[in-house]
N, CA, C and O atoms as a GROMACS GRO file, in nm:
protein
  328
    1MET      N    1  -1.499  -0.147   2.229
    1MET     CA    2  -1.351  -0.114   2.249
    1MET      C    3  -1.294  -0.035   2.154
    1MET      O    4  -1.212   0.051   2.184
    2GLN      N    5  -1.336  -0.061   2.016
    2GLN     CA    6  -1.277   0.018   1.900
    2GLN      C    7  -1.309   0.167   1.934
    2GLN      O    8  -1.222   0.251   1.913
    3LYS      N    9  -1.433   0.204   1.987
    3LYS     CA   10  -1.497   0.321   2.008
    3LYS      C   11  -1.422   0.383   2.107
    3LYS      O   12  -1.406   0.504   2.088
    4ALA      N   13  -1.370   0.334   2.213
    4ALA     CA   14  -1.287   0.387   2.319
    4ALA      C   15  -1.165   0.416   2.275
    4ALA      O   16  -1.114   0.526   2.300
    5MET      N   17  -1.093   0.309   2.196
    5MET     CA   18  -0.977   0.347   2.140
    5MET      C   19  -0.971   0.480   2.058
    5MET      O   20  -0.878   0.559   2.073
    6GLU      N   21  -1.062   0.500   1.980
    6GLU     CA   22  -1.077   0.612   1.886
    6GLU      C   23  -1.099   0.756   1.958
    6GLU      O   24  -1.040   0.861   1.936
    7GLU      N   25  -1.205   0.727   2.056
    7GLU     CA   26  -1.240   0.858   2.141
    7GLU      C   27  -1.108   0.907   2.222
    7GLU      O   28  -1.083   1.025   2.245
    8GLY      N   29  -1.028   0.794   2.262
    8GLY     CA   30  -0.933   0.843   2.357
    8GLY      C   31  -0.799   0.877   2.295
    8GLY      O   32  -0.699   0.905   2.360
    9PHE      N   33  -0.808   0.871   2.158
    9PHE     CA   34  -0.676   0.890   2.056
    9PHE      C   35  -0.583   0.790   2.097
    9PHE      O   36  -0.464   0.821   2.087
   10TYR      N   37  -0.613   0.671   2.143
   10TYR     CA   38  -0.516   0.584   2.187
   10TYR      C   39  -0.437   0.527   2.068
   10TYR      O   40  -0.318   0.500   2.085
   11HIS      N   41  -0.483   0.511   1.976
   11HIS     CA   42  -0.413   0.482   1.837
   11HIS      C   43  -0.288   0.579   1.803
   11HIS      O   44  -0.177   0.544   1.762
   12LEU      N   45  -0.326   0.685   1.825
   12LEU     CA   46  -0.209   0.795   1.820
   12LEU      C   47  -0.102   0.784   1.936
   12LEU      O   48   0.019   0.795   1.916
   13GLN      N   49  -0.159   0.761   2.054
   13GLN     CA   50  -0.072   0.739   2.162
   13GLN      C   51   0.034   0.629   2.154
   13GLN      O   52   0.152   0.640   2.188
   14TYR      N   53  -0.034   0.508   2.098
   14TYR     CA   54   0.072   0.385   2.096
   14TYR      C   55   0.163   0.390   1.977
   14TYR      O   56   0.271   0.332   1.979
   15HIS      N   57   0.118   0.464   1.867
   15HIS     CA   58   0.219   0.499   1.778
   15HIS      C   59   0.339   0.569   1.807
   15HIS      O   60   0.452   0.545   1.765
   16LEU      N   61   0.300   0.663   1.888
   16LEU     CA   62   0.402   0.758   1.950
   16LEU      C   63   0.490   0.682   2.040
   16LEU      O   64   0.612   0.696   2.025
   17TYR      N   65   0.449   0.607   2.127
   17TYR     CA   66   0.518   0.531   2.207
   17TYR      C   67   0.607   0.401   2.141
   17TYR      O   68   0.716   0.360   2.182
   18THR      N   69   0.544   0.361   2.052
   18THR     CA   70   0.620   0.261   1.966
   18THR      C   71   0.735   0.330   1.918
   18THR      O   72   0.849   0.290   1.939
   19VAL      N   73   0.706   0.429   1.855
   19VAL     CA   74   0.833   0.501   1.783
   19VAL      C   75   0.937   0.524   1.884
   19VAL      O   76   1.052   0.494   1.854
   20ALA      N   77   0.910   0.575   2.005
   20ALA     CA   78   1.004   0.597   2.117
   20ALA      C   79   1.060   0.455   2.160
   20ALA      O   80   1.182   0.444   2.172
   21VAL      N   81   1.000   0.372   2.179
   21VAL     CA   82   1.056   0.231   2.231
   21VAL      C   83   1.138   0.187   2.105
   21VAL      O   84   1.249   0.142   2.128
   22HIS      N   85   1.101   0.195   1.987
   22HIS     CA   86   1.171   0.138   1.871
   22HIS      C   87   1.329   0.221   1.860
   22HIS      O   88   1.438   0.164   1.853
   23LYS      N   89   1.310   0.342   1.862
   23LYS     CA   90   1.443   0.410   1.885
   23LYS      C   91   1.520   0.396   1.987
   23LYS      O   92   1.639   0.426   1.978
   24TYR      N   93   1.472   0.352   2.089
   24TYR     CA   94   1.554   0.328   2.216
   24TYR      C   95   1.594   0.194   2.210
   24TYR      O   96   1.711   0.174   2.244
   25LEU      N   97   1.525   0.092   2.176
   25LEU     CA   98   1.584  -0.032   2.165
   25LEU      C   99   1.689  -0.057   2.036
   25LEU      O  100   1.771  -0.148   2.040
   26GLU      N  101   1.680   0.024   1.935
   26GLU     CA  102   1.786   0.021   1.839
   26GLU      C  103   1.919   0.078   1.902
   26GLU      O  104   2.026   0.048   1.848
   27THR      N  105   1.919   0.156   2.012
   27THR     CA  106   2.029   0.224   2.058
   27THR      C  107   2.091   0.116   2.168
   27THR      O  108   2.212   0.116   2.186
   28ARG      N  109   2.014   0.031   2.235
   28ARG     CA  110   2.046  -0.048   2.341
   28ARG      C  111   2.064  -0.208   2.317
   28ARG      O  112   2.135  -0.276   2.391
   29VAL      N  113   1.997  -0.258   2.215
   29VAL     CA  114   1.990  -0.407   2.206
   29VAL      C  115   2.065  -0.418   2.084
   29VAL      O  116   2.037  -0.360   1.979
   30PRO      N  117   2.186  -0.515   2.106
   30PRO     CA  118   2.264  -0.552   1.981
   30PRO      C  119   2.183  -0.624   1.877
   30PRO      O  120   2.098  -0.703   1.919
   31ALA      N  121   2.198  -0.608   1.733
   31ALA     CA  122   2.146  -0.655   1.638
   31ALA      C  123   1.980  -0.658   1.649
   31ALA      O  124   1.910  -0.748   1.604
   32TYR      N  125   1.935  -0.545   1.717
   32TYR     CA  126   1.786  -0.522   1.716
   32TYR      C  127   1.723  -0.534   1.599
   32TYR      O  128   1.771  -0.491   1.494
   33ARG      N  129   1.608  -0.594   1.607
   33ARG     CA  130   1.511  -0.611   1.497
   33ARG      C  131   1.363  -0.589   1.553
   33ARG      O  132   1.321  -0.658   1.646
   34TYR      N  133   1.295  -0.499   1.497
   34TYR     CA  134   1.150  -0.473   1.535
   34TYR      C  135   1.073  -0.605   1.523
   34TYR      O  136   1.002  -0.644   1.616
   35GLU      N  137   1.086  -0.672   1.413
   35GLU     CA  138   0.989  -0.795   1.404
   35GLU      C  139   1.014  -0.886   1.512
   35GLU      O  140   0.919  -0.946   1.562
   36SER      N  141   1.129  -0.902   1.553
   36SER     CA  142   1.172  -1.028   1.658
   36SER      C  143   1.172  -0.949   1.800
   36SER      O  144   1.143  -1.025   1.893
   37HIS      N  145   1.191  -0.846   1.828
   37HIS     CA  146   1.211  -0.780   1.959
   37HIS      C  147   1.087  -0.698   2.002
   37HIS      O  148   1.068  -0.682   2.123
   38PHE      N  149   1.009  -0.650   1.921
   38PHE     CA  150   0.881  -0.577   1.966
   38PHE      C  151   0.755  -0.665   1.968
   38PHE      O  152   0.703  -0.699   1.861
   39GLY      N  153   0.711  -0.698   2.072
   39GLY     CA  154   0.602  -0.770   2.070
   39GLY      C  155   0.467  -0.708   2.036
   39GLY      O  156   0.371  -0.782   2.016
   40GLY      N  157   0.454  -0.580   2.030
   40GLY     CA  158   0.316  -0.496   2.018
   40GLY      C  159   0.281  -0.431   2.126
   40GLY      O  160   0.357  -0.422   2.222
   41VAL      N  161   0.163  -0.377   2.124
   41VAL     CA  162   0.093  -0.296   2.205
   41VAL      C  163  -0.025  -0.372   2.282
   41VAL      O  164  -0.085  -0.462   2.224
   42PHE      N  165  -0.057  -0.337   2.407
   42PHE     CA  166  -0.165  -0.398   2.470
   42PHE      C  167  -0.223  -0.291   2.558
   42PHE      O  168  -0.155  -0.221   2.632
   43TYR      N  169  -0.354  -0.283   2.545
   43TYR     CA  170  -0.449  -0.180   2.635
   43TYR      C  171  -0.539  -0.291   2.702
   43TYR      O  172  -0.594  -0.380   2.638
   44LEU      N  173  -0.546  -0.277   2.822
   44LEU     CA  174  -0.628  -0.352   2.915
   44LEU      C  175  -0.739  -0.264   2.971
   44LEU      O  176  -0.720  -0.172   3.051
   45PHE      N  177  -0.870  -0.306   2.918
   45PHE     CA  178  -0.966  -0.212   2.979
   45PHE      C  179  -1.046  -0.288   3.094
   45PHE      O  180  -1.146  -0.359   3.080
   46LEU      N  181  -0.978  -0.257   3.208
   46LEU     CA  182  -1.012  -0.337   3.316
   46LEU      C  183  -1.157  -0.349   3.375
   46LEU      O  184  -1.186  -0.437   3.456
   47ARG      N  185  -1.244  -0.258   3.330
   47ARG     CA  186  -1.382  -0.265   3.356
   47ARG      C  187  -1.433  -0.363   3.262
   47ARG      O  188  -1.534  -0.425   3.297
   48GLY      N  189  -1.384  -0.387   3.153
   48GLY     CA  190  -1.430  -0.461   3.043
   48GLY      C  191  -1.377  -0.612   3.051
   48GLY      O  192  -1.432  -0.700   2.985
   49ILE      N  193  -1.286  -0.634   3.119
   49ILE     CA  194  -1.235  -0.790   3.130
   49ILE      C  195  -1.318  -0.858   3.197
   49ILE      O  196  -1.358  -0.819   3.306
   50ASP      N  197  -1.362  -0.982   3.137
   50ASP     CA  198  -1.466  -1.073   3.198
   50ASP      C  199  -1.413  -1.216   3.147
   50ASP      O  200  -1.431  -1.257   3.032
   51PRO      N  201  -1.344  -1.289   3.251
   51PRO     CA  202  -1.296  -1.415   3.203
   51PRO      C  203  -1.398  -1.507   3.156
   51PRO      O  204  -1.366  -1.596   3.077
   52ALA      N  205  -1.527  -1.494   3.201
   52ALA     CA  206  -1.636  -1.558   3.156
   52ALA      C  207  -1.656  -1.549   3.017
   52ALA      O  208  -1.714  -1.644   2.963
   53LYS      N  209  -1.617  -1.450   2.947
   53LYS     CA  210  -1.640  -1.405   2.817
   53LYS      C  211  -1.526  -1.443   2.705
   53LYS      O  212  -1.534  -1.432   2.583
   54GLY      N  213  -1.408  -1.495   2.791
   54GLY     CA  214  -1.302  -1.534   2.696
   54GLY      C  215  -1.161  -1.441   2.742
   54GLY      O  216  -1.172  -1.330   2.795
   55GLY      N  217  -1.053  -1.494   2.716
   55GLY     CA  218  -0.932  -1.438   2.752
   55GLY      C  219  -0.908  -1.303   2.685
   55GLY      O  220  -0.835  -1.215   2.732
   56ASP      N  221  -0.981  -1.294   2.561
   56ASP     CA  222  -0.944  -1.155   2.496
   56ASP      C  223  -1.045  -1.056   2.517
   56ASP      O  224  -1.035  -0.949   2.456
   57TYR      N  225  -1.142  -1.076   2.595
   57TYR     CA  226  -1.237  -0.970   2.608
   57TYR      C  227  -1.182  -0.864   2.686
   57TYR      O  228  -1.112  -0.892   2.783
   58GLY      N  229  -1.209  -0.731   2.651
   58GLY     CA  230  -1.150  -0.619   2.722
   58GLY      C  231  -1.006  -0.595   2.701
   58GLY      O  232  -0.948  -0.512   2.772
   59VAL      N  233  -0.940  -0.663   2.607
   59VAL     CA  234  -0.796  -0.655   2.561
   59VAL      C  235  -0.798  -0.616   2.430
   59VAL      O  236  -0.869  -0.670   2.345
   60TYR      N  237  -0.711  -0.511   2.405
   60TYR     CA  238  -0.686  -0.470   2.259
   60TYR      C  239  -0.532  -0.481   2.255
   60TYR      O  240  -0.454  -0.441   2.341
   61ARG      N  241  -0.508  -0.537   2.149
   61ARG     CA  242  -0.350  -0.562   2.116
   61ARG      C  243  -0.347  -0.535   1.951
   61ARG      O  244  -0.438  -0.551   1.870
   62HIS      N  245  -0.228  -0.494   1.932
   62HIS     CA  246  -0.192  -0.469   1.793
   62HIS      C  247  -0.025  -0.441   1.790
   62HIS      O  248   0.036  -0.379   1.877
   63ARG      N  249   0.022  -0.490   1.694
   63ARG     CA  250   0.160  -0.458   1.658
   63ARG      C  251   0.174  -0.394   1.526
   63ARG      O  252   0.174  -0.468   1.428
   64PRO      N  253   0.186  -0.249   1.510
   64PRO     CA  254   0.196  -0.178   1.398
   64PRO      C  255   0.298  -0.250   1.319
   64PRO      O  256   0.401  -0.298   1.366
   65PRO      N  257   0.259  -0.254   1.179
   65PRO     CA  258   0.371  -0.304   1.089
   65PRO      C  259   0.500  -0.221   1.086
   65PRO      O  260   0.497  -0.100   1.108
   66ALA      N  261   0.616  -0.290   1.058
   66ALA     CA  262   0.751  -0.201   1.100
   66ALA      C  263   0.772  -0.096   0.989
   66ALA      O  264   0.839   0.005   1.008
   67ALA      N  265   0.712  -0.124   0.871
   67ALA     CA  266   0.711  -0.009   0.762
   67ALA      C  267   0.649   0.123   0.823
   67ALA      O  268   0.699   0.235   0.810
   68ASP      N  269   0.542   0.097   0.886
   68ASP     CA  270   0.471   0.202   0.949
   68ASP      C  271   0.547   0.290   1.050
   68ASP      O  272   0.555   0.413   1.052
   69ILE      N  273   0.599   0.202   1.130
   69ILE     CA  274   0.700   0.275   1.219
   69ILE      C  275   0.821   0.349   1.177
   69ILE      O  276   0.854   0.459   1.222
   70GLU      N  277   0.889   0.275   1.082
   70GLU     CA  278   1.017   0.347   1.018
   70GLU      C  279   0.947   0.468   0.954
   70GLU      O  280   1.005   0.575   0.976
   71ALA      N  281   0.826   0.475   0.874
   71ALA     CA  282   0.797   0.599   0.810
   71ALA      C  283   0.767   0.691   0.907
   71ALA      O  284   0.804   0.806   0.882
   72LEU      N  285   0.701   0.672   1.029
   72LEU     CA  286   0.671   0.774   1.145
   72LEU      C  287   0.802   0.825   1.194
   72LEU      O  288   0.820   0.946   1.206
   73CYS      N  289   0.908   0.726   1.228
   73CYS     CA  290   1.024   0.782   1.250
   73CYS      C  291   1.097   0.884   1.147
   73CYS      O  292   1.153   0.987   1.184
   74SER      N  293   1.090   0.851   1.044
   74SER     CA  294   1.143   0.936   0.946
   74SER      C  295   1.066   1.088   0.928
   74SER      O  296   1.116   1.197   0.901
   75THR      N  297   0.934   1.052   0.952
   75THR     CA  298   0.853   1.198   0.958
   75THR      C  299   0.885   1.288   1.069
   75THR      O  300   0.908   1.408   1.058
   76LEU      N  301   0.884   1.202   1.204
   76LEU     CA  302   0.886   1.276   1.313
   76LEU      C  303   1.031   1.322   1.358
   76LEU      O  304   1.055   1.427   1.416
   77ILE      N  305   1.127   1.223   1.320
   77ILE     CA  306   1.260   1.255   1.364
   77ILE      C  307   1.365   1.297   1.258
   77ILE      O  308   1.469   1.358   1.280
   78GLY      N  309   1.320   1.253   1.144
   78GLY     CA  310   1.409   1.280   1.018
   78GLY      C  311   1.528   1.174   1.012
   78GLY      O  312   1.535   1.074   1.083
   79PRO      N  313   1.608   1.209   0.930
   79PRO     CA  314   1.734   1.114   0.901
   79PRO      C  315   1.842   1.132   1.014
   79PRO      O  316   1.887   1.239   1.055
   80VAL      N  317   1.873   1.012   1.056
   80VAL     CA  318   1.955   1.005   1.162
   80VAL      C  319   2.097   0.977   1.113
   80VAL      O  320   2.123   0.869   1.062
   81GLU      N  321   2.198   1.083   1.130
   81GLU     CA  322   2.330   1.059   1.079
   81GLU      C  323   2.411   0.965   1.169
   81GLU      O  324   2.398   0.981   1.291
   82PRO      N  325   2.491   0.871   1.125
   82PRO     CA  326   2.567   0.798   1.198
   82PRO      C  327   2.683   0.856   1.282
   82PRO      O  328   2.753   0.782   1.352
   0.00000   0.00000   0.00000
């Protein structure tokens, strides 16, 4: 699964999507906090899911640290003026 994540650049994809969702939630959810409101990313490799091998087989999940997402926001978007 890790090989598929790397070959498909899914790590880059989910980091970009996380930044977008994070910025969106900041504007829409009162008192938004990444740590309590963002549950993480899930990739389901449907051909790899096998209940006989356990509930996590074929499932990739990760929640990037808040500091990483904030750093990406600063790099990609820059400072946001109030």
